[in-house]
N, C-alpha and C positions, 0 to 999 in steps of 0.2 A: 282770235276771239278769247283765248285763255290768258287774259291780261291780269288776273286777280286770283286770290284764293277762293275756292268754291267752284261752282258750275260755270263752264265757259259761256260767254254771251251767245245769244241766238242771232244769226245774221238777219237783217231786215232789208237788205238790198239784193238786187238780182243782176246778173250779167247784162251789161249794156246801160245800166243806170248811170246818170251823171251825179257826181257828189262834190260837195264843197268841203274845205277845211273846217273841221268842227262839227260836221253833220253826223248824226247818230247812224252808225252802220251795224251796231249790235246792241241788243237789249238784254237786260238781266234774265237769266234762266232759272232763278230761284231767289230765296231770301239772301243767301250769301253768294252774291254775284254782282256784276256791275255793267254799266254802259261802256261801250267802246265807240270812239268817234274817229272819223277819217282824219288823218294827219296830212293828207295831200288832196288836192282837187284833181278831178279827171273822170275817167270812165272805168266802171267796174269791169275788170277783165275776167275774173273767175271767183267763184265761191266754192272752196274745196278744201279737203284736208291737205296739209303740208307739214313736213317735219319742223319741229322747233329746234332751238340750239342744242338740245340734248338728243335730238333725233326722233323724238316721239311725235306721232301724227296728231295734229290739232286743227280745228277748223280755222280757215283763213278767208279774208276778203282781200283780193288782189286788185290794186288800182293802178291803171296806166296814168302816170302823172301828166297833167296838161295845165300848165300855169300854176297860179297860187291864189285861187279865189276862195274867200272866207265866207262863212255863214254870217248873215246880218245879226247885229246886236252884240258881237264880240268886240271888246275894246282892245286894240292892239298897241296903243301908246304905252311907253315905259314909265310915264309920269305917274306918281301915286294917285290912286282913285279912292275917294271917300267911301266909307262903309255904308251901304243903304240901310234904311230902317226896316228890319225884317224880324219876324217872330222866330222863336227857336225852331219851330216846325218848317218854316220857310227856308231857314239857313240849311238845315239838314237835307231838305229836298233839293236845293241848289247843288249841294255837295254830291248828292246821289246822282243827279242828272248829269253832272260834269264828269262822272266816272272816276272820282278821286279815290285812290287806294293808298295804303301805307307804302311809302317809298324807302323804308328802312330795310326791306328785304322780303318780308312775308306777304306783302300785297293784299292785306286784309282790307275789304271795303270799308272806307272811312265812315260812311253814314251809319253802318251797323255798329261800329265801335263807339260812335257818339250817341247811341240810343240804347244804353244798357237797360237791363230789366228793372222794373219799378222798385223792386225790393233792394236794389243795390245802388247806393248813392255815391256819385263822384265827389271828391273833396278837393282834389288838386290835379292840375294838368302839368305834365312834364314833357318838355320838348327835348328830344334826343339830338344833340349836336356833338356827341363824343367822337363819332367816326374813328373808332379805335382799330379797325382793320388796317393792317399795313398797306401802303401803296395808294389807298383811295383818298382823294381830296375834294370830291365834288361838293360835299356839304360845307367844307371849309370855304371854298370859293363862294358858294351861295351866301353864307353868313357874312363874308367880307363885303360882297357887292350888293346884296339885296336884303339888308337887315330889316328895313321898314316893312317890306312886304311880308317877311316871316312873322314879325311881331304883330302886324295887323291880322294875319291869319290866326295867330295865337289868341288874340282878343276875340275873334269870331268864334273859335272853338270853345273858349271859356264861356261865352254867352250861350252857346248850344248846350254845354254841359251844366250850366248854372253854377259855376265855381268862380271864386274871387282871387285865386292864387295860381300862378304859373311859374314853374322853375324851368330855366333853360340850362341844361347841363352841357358844358364844353370842356374838353380836356386841355390842360395847361400848355400842350405843345402847339396850340393854335392861338398865339397872342394877338394876331391881327384880327381874327374872328371875334375874340373876346372883346377887344377894344371897340370894334364896329358895332357889335350887338349891345354892349354896355352903353355906348353913346346913344344909340337908337332907343334904348329902353328908358332913358331918363324921363320921358314924358308919358310912359305907359304905366298905368295904374295896375298894381298887383302882379307885375312881371319881374322876376328876379333872375339875374344872370349868375350862374354858379360855376366857378372854376374848379375843375376836378383834376385829381392826379392822373397822370398818363398810365393807364392800366388796361390790359386786354383780358377778358372781353367785357369791359364795362358798358358797352353799348347794348348788351342784352337787357330786355325790359326789367327782369327781376333784379339784375345786378344794379341797374341804374336807379331803380326805386329805392333800393337799400342804401346806395351811396349818397343819395340826396335827402331822403326822408328818414332813413333808419328803419323803415317798415320792410318786413320780409314776407314775400308771397309764399304761402305754403305749397307743398307738392300737390299738383293737380288743380290748383286754384289759378285765378286770373288776377291781373293787376287791379281790376275794379273791386275785387273782394277785399282789398285793403284801402279802397277809396281813391285809387290812382288811375289815371288814363295817360298813356304814353303815346306821343306822336313824333315822328321824325320832323326835323326842321324843314326838309323839302316838302313834306306833306302839308305842313302849315302854309308854306308859300303857295302850294297848289290850291289850298282852301281859299286863300286870299284872291287868287286869280278867278276861281270859280264863282265866288260870292260877289266880288266887286267888279270883275271884268266880264262875267258871263263866259269865261274861257274854259273849255273842258281840258282835261289832262291829255294833251297830245304831244308833249315834249318833256324831256328831263335832261339833267346834267350828267354827263358820262365821263369818267376818268379813263384815259388811256395811258398806261404806265408799264414800266418794266426796266430792269437794269440794262438790258441790251439796246434800248431805244436812245437815239441821239437827243431827243427832247420828249418831255412828257406833258400832256395837256388835259384840260377839261373842255368839253364841247357841249353846247346845247344841241340836242339831237331830236329830230322828229321821231316819235315812236313808230315802229314799222320799217325803219331804215335797215337794210341788210347789214349784218355785222361786218361782212367783208368790205362794204363800201366805207364804213367808218374807219376800219383799219387801214384801208388804202389811202384815205384822206390824211390819216395820221402818219403815213410813211412806213407802215408796218408791212414787211414782206413775209407772207406765210410760206412755210417750207416744212420739210420733214423734221427739222431740228427745233421747231418752235411749237409750243403749246399755248393756247389761249384759254384763260379762265374767265368765266362770267362771275365777277366779284373779285375778292382779294385772295392772297395765297393761303389764308387759313380756312376760310369758309367757301371759297369759290368752287365752281364746278366746271369741268372741262367742256369747252365748246366743241362738240363733235360735228356740228354742221355750220360752218362759217357763213354759208349762204342764207341762213335763217334770219328772220327779222328780230329787231329789238322789241322788248315789251316794257311795260311801265316800271318793272322792278329792276331793269338793267341799269345800275348806276356806275358800273366800272367793268373794264376788260383789262386783265393783267397778262402781260406777255412774258413767258418764261422760255429760257434757253434749254437746250438738251441737258446740260449739266445740272440745271436747277430742277429738272423733273425726275432725275434718277432717284430711285428709292434704294435704301440700303438693303442688304440681304437679311431676310427675317431669320431670327434665331429664337431660342426658347426663352420664355418669360423667366426673369431672374428674381421675381417677387420684390422688386425694389420699391414699389408703391409710388413711384414718381407720377404715374398717371392719375392716381387717386388724389395725390397732393395738389395736382394742377387743376383738377376738375372744379369749375366754379359752382357746380350744382351739388357737390358733395356725393357724387356717385363713385362707383368702383368700376372704371372702364375695363380693366383686365377681366373682371368677372362677367360683365355684359358681353364682351367679345367671345369669351369661352362658351357661354351659354348658347349664343347664336351658332357658333361653329359646331357645337355638339348636335344641333338639329332638334326640332320639335320640343323646344323648351320655352315656348311663349309664355306659359303661366309664370314661370320663374323670372323671365325677363320683365314681365309686368310687375311682379312683386318687388323686383329690384329697381323699379321706377325708371325703366329705359326711356319712357316717353318724356321724362324731365330733361333729357339731353338736349342742349341747344346747338349741338353740332359745331362747336367752336373750334375743334381740332387741337385743343391744348394737350390732350392725352397722347395723341399720335405724334405730336411734335416733340414731346418730352421722352418718349419711349426709347431707351437705349438698345432694345432688342429689335427695333424696326418693325414691330408688329402693327399691321394696318388696323388699329383699334377702331378708328372712326368709320372705316368702310363697313366693318362687321356691325357696329352699333347702328349705323344708318339703316342697314337692311333689317336688323332685328326690330328697330323702332317702327319701321314701316309695317312689318308683320303684326306687331302688337296693336298698332293704331287701327289696322283693318278689323281686328277682333273687337276693339273698343267701339268702333263705329257700328259694327254688326249688332252689338247689344243695344244700341240706341234706337235701332229701327223698330 
């Protein structure tokens, strides 16, 4: 039920209930929350806490799969479907009821993002097709194979936001995706495909806005504060399916990759599938010498529970060998400032790490803008002293965010 940023959904089914694919099994538990739908048909076996991929207990609805029976009204055909005549409010409501969330990593409920405060006006929509994280190619394949659906979703989002301009940013190392999207955009009014330099972490919202529009989002501000709304290309496709096909978000494209694999693939996976089942299908043998990351090698997190189910944000699993997971021996900081030079947010990672390690320095961490960290991993990757900078910054960031939230209550 924790498929999104914010409060986990509240289960609305009980043990013994029969459910169909696409049926609501969890309802939002707050303003920043979302619907969760059954991705398989069958009988509800349990409604209970179970560990997620990080090992944290979260509420689950467990379904014994029996056939593949879908809710009525969902269009399953792959053929393009015309956009229905809907008002802005009706579009946002369909997106909300379909449980669409940001598929770029944060899983922020899309309907909330498309309904900014009245005093803040959206001027431009930016679709994120950069996919700058190494190893991951799910967005690349989606742009190659389903460009019309993505751009239809973009047009729907533009109508919901009341904007006339949309940029689709794609890095130059994806020539097939650029060609596919450019061809599909020929008949799309107000949608511009932008070829970007290959650069990590250009997929960050603030970095992408700057690269395409030249606008810089100030510290502590949001993209809407400079008139921009950023959505992932996969999110736009999910919007198309929600609005045009009445199809909730019950599947996504997942990259299975790693140097040790004989072949690497993208699969369309029903959300809620056990990670171990996907890896087995992909021919991955788990063992003591293999680490599985949810995400890519820079920002991914270790899967401590392979038996856990996938969620909407799981767009990739990267397989690492033992040699690839070994860290160098940590030594003293040599003040080389490589971490500061690499930080795309203009932070001083060495200082943030030192403040956290010193203990009880949350006020100073906040002053040094630790919450601006996008956890890209550039600092840790460049550190010649092998200091686990990102590990310390993540923990310090979490502590400071708790303080910030407590002030807002």
